[in-house]
N, C-alpha and C positions, 0 to 999 in steps of 0.2 A: 241859429243852426249848425251853422258849415264852424263857428267858430269850435263851437260845446263838443261836434264831433273829431274836430281835428286835437283838443284837447283833449276829450277819452282814447284816441290813440296815441297821438303821445307818451301818455300814460299806461297807458295798457304796455306800449312798446318797453317803459323803463321798470314796467312790473317784467314781463319775461323778459331782462336782460339781467337782473337783477338776480332773478331766481336762475335763469342759467347760468349765472355765473358761481353762484351758490352751490349747483346740480356739480358741476367741475368739479368743486373747490370738497365738493361731499367723494365723490367718485374716487379721489387725488388720493384722500387721505385714507379712506380705503381699500387703498392697492399698498400704502407703507408700512413700511416691516418694523417692527419695533425692536430694539438693539440693545445692549450691555454694553459695547464698547467703545463709545463715546470720549470725549476729553470733556470728563465731569467737572462742573464747581466744587473745589476741594471736598465740601463739606459732604456733599452725594457722592463720591464717588465709588465709595467701598459699598458694597452687594453684600449683602446677609447674609446669611449658611444657619441654617438650621440643621440641629437634631435631635429626629425623637426616637424612644425607645420605652416602648409602654409610657409609664407618668413621669417619665423619662426628659429632659430638654433642654440642649444647650444655645446658646448665639454666640456666635462672634463672626465680622467683631460684633463690639457695642463699645459703641460711640463715646469718649469721654472726655470733650475740647472743657477747658479751659477760657474766660469771656471776663471782660472787662468793656467800661463804656469805649476804651477805641476797636476793638475788636478781638478776634479770638487773638485767649496767650499764652494756649500752647494746644497741642492737637495732639491725643491719646488714646489708643482703645483699648480694649479690654474683653473680656470673655464673663459671660452669665450659662451656669448651670443650677437651673432648680428641679421640683415636683409640682406638677401639676396641681394637682392636690393640695400643695400649701399655698397654693392663691390665696391671701388673708383678705384684701380689700381691692377695688377699681376705683382709680380718678379720674374724671371727666377735665382734661384742662379745656379752655377756652382764653386763644391772643383773639381781641379784635382789634378788627383793619382797622388802624386812626383812620376818623372823621366817618365811618359807617357804624352802622348798628344794626346790617344785614350780612357783612362779610366777615368771617373769622376763620384763625386757621386752628384746628380742634386736637388733639390727641389723648393718649390712656396711659394711666401708670397701673403696672399692679402690681401690689407687692406681698413681702412672702419673709415667714419668721426673721426673725433678728433683728425689725424695720429695715430689709433691704428694698429698691423700687427697682423696677426694669421698667422702660417708658416704649412706646413705637407712637414714630411720625409717620404723618405718610405722608409724601410729597411729591410734588411735580422735578424731575428729575432733570434738572437744566443742563446745559453745558457751560463749560467755561466762560464767562460776559456774557452771558446770556441772563436778559430780566425774564423776569415772569410775568406772561399777561392770562387775563383771565380768558377773553376773549381770544388768544392764537392757542389754550390752555383747549377751547373747542370742539378742534381742526389738529389734534394729534403730534401739537407742536411739541409736546416734552412726551419723556415715559416716563413710567412710574414704579415710584422708592418708598421701601417698606424700608424703617429706618430704624434699629433699635439703639435705643442708648440709657444712660443713668439721666436720675434723674434732674441732677445739678447739671448736665449737657441741654438738655432741654428745656430749661427752665430758665437758669443764670443769660444762658444764648436769647431769651426772649424780653425777658426785662430790663437784664444790664446792657445787652452790649445795641438793643436794638429801641429801647426805653420803650416797649409796649406793655401794654397789661396784661396778666395774669392771673387766669379764676381760674381755681382748682375746686373741682364737688369729688366729694366724695359720692359713690354711687349704691345704691340701693336694691341688689338685686340678692337672689341667692345666691350659695357657695355654688350649686349645679350650674348655674346660667358663668357664674366668671369662670370657672370649669374650660366649660364650652367656647366660651370668648376666646380664653387666653388658645386654647387647642387651634381654630379655626386660625384664630391671625398667624399663630407658627404657621400651619397649615398652607394658606396665601400667599406666608413669607418664602418657604421652601416654595414654593410651585410657579410665583413670580422667579426666583434665581434659574429654574430651569427651562422658562418660557416667558421672557418680557411681552408688559402692557403699556400699554398708552396711558397717558394723566387725560383724564376729560372731566374740564372745569364743571361740567352737569353730572356725567354718568359716571365717574370714578375717582375724586375727588377725595379730601382725609378724614369726612363723611362721611359723606353715604358708601367708602369704600369697608367703616367702622358698622354702618348702620348693617351693612351686610352680611358680614359677620357674625351678629349680636343677631341675626334673624329677621329684623326688622321689615314690616312693610315700607311702600316709598311713602314719602312726608316732605311737604312745600321747605322743610327745615334743610335736608340734605345737602339742598340745592341753598339756601338762604343762610350759611352755615352759622354764620353771627344773632341765629332765632337757636342754637339747638339747645342751649340750655335752656335756658325755657321750655322747648318742644319737650327736654325731659324729664321736666318738673312735670311736667303738665301730666305727663303718663306714668307718675309717682315713683322716675327711678332717681330724683333728687330731691331729697328732702327738704323741710321746711315747714313756720306756719307759714309762708307769704316764699313767693317767689323773689321781692326784693328783698329778704331778708338773707336766703339763702344768696342770693348774688354779691348782697352785702361780702354776708359772711367770706367768702369764697374768695375773694381780690385780697391775693397773698401778691400781690406785685412790689410794696416795699417791701414786706419779712424775707422776698428772697433775694431781691437787690443787699441787701444786711448778710444774705450768707453764702454770697456767691465763692465768697474768701474760703471755705469748710473744702474738708475732703467729700470726696463723692460720697462716704460710707456716714460721715457728718452729719453730711446736708441733709439723708435721705433719715437719721434718726430726727433732727432736727426741725425739718418742715411736715413729717408723722405729729412729733409731737405738740406740733402748733395747729395740727387740724386738728385730731381731740382736744385739745383748749379751746377751742370753738365751737367745733357742738355742741360742748357743753353749755355751754354764756347762754 
């Protein structure tokens, strides 16, 4: 009886200590202020600036880096200007975390007339020489970044430089939904420039920030991001006779690697032609 009581007391004390430490950590996190003036990791250093006037919008800077398997080859930026009403299609990209079926990075590509693409990646904005940790991301370790970029930049960075798998899915939503999604993400980008926020692995990650802009209710796939493509398939947002078929058709890893030497405009045209070809198989 005495031994059992001692065991219970020890276990209870440990639970109290762990709970207390967690509470202190959470209180500390709540008092932190997100900032925009840190010494950022170079790729995440630019702050996206959005201007919207009625149907027209512009974004700058638009990241237009080029890559080899050894790393960045050139760092450049441009500006994009389109009409929201002209968005033709939306594409959902999934980059699985190597060795995990449950974790992935996700982003969106928006198609405009002339076979032009504009992409958005939502990132944990790391400081220079700072590594990403999903655990640290729960505790306000990183600010949030909405980074607009050329499709070539976003996709070749992952397929060519990082040697990761890249899946690109056409999204089956109405024209009104495409425009609303784009407008919401532009507005969120503008708000983030004015008022920096923290990234959070559970509540403000790459996937659930996109889901919020789309007006989705919460789902486990917004945390288990590696399952987000299957979640969208079950909702009918990704088309296909089966998820396995849709997943196979969307694997563009080898294709992207082969096109990494093209200009941004040539890359857009080649990528869209390949997606259209596969959609008719």
